[in-house]
C-alpha positions, 0 to 999 in steps of 0.5 A: 289073872283073876281079881282075887289072885291079884289082891292075894298077891297084892297083900304080899307086896304090901307086906314086903314093903313093910306097910300095914296090910289093909284095904287102902294099901292093897288098893294103892299097890294094885292101882300102881300096877295099872290094873283095876279090881272090884272095890270089895276085894281089898277090904275082903282080903284085909279082913280075912288076913287080919289075924293071919301070919302074912309072912308065912302066907307069902312064903307059901305062895312064893314057894309054890306050896299046894293050897288045901282043897276046899271041903267037899270038893272033888279033884279031877282025875288025871286027864279027866274032868271033875265028877258031876254034882249029884242033883 
């Protein structure tokens, strides 16, 4: 799994445990899982999630709700590759 995904799911674990969703708690959970991530990931996610409704985000992740597409990103056609970027 990618480091970003690990940290993303880690914030839900910290939230579910009733702990503050901060970089230290996310890093403790990730280390307890026996994985390593670059040190900037937990802090970056903690900052980004500081004003978010963590409970709602975790419910969306666990329900498999689709994430919004990035602005300007083209989704690949069914069975095909994404269109090449114009030079």
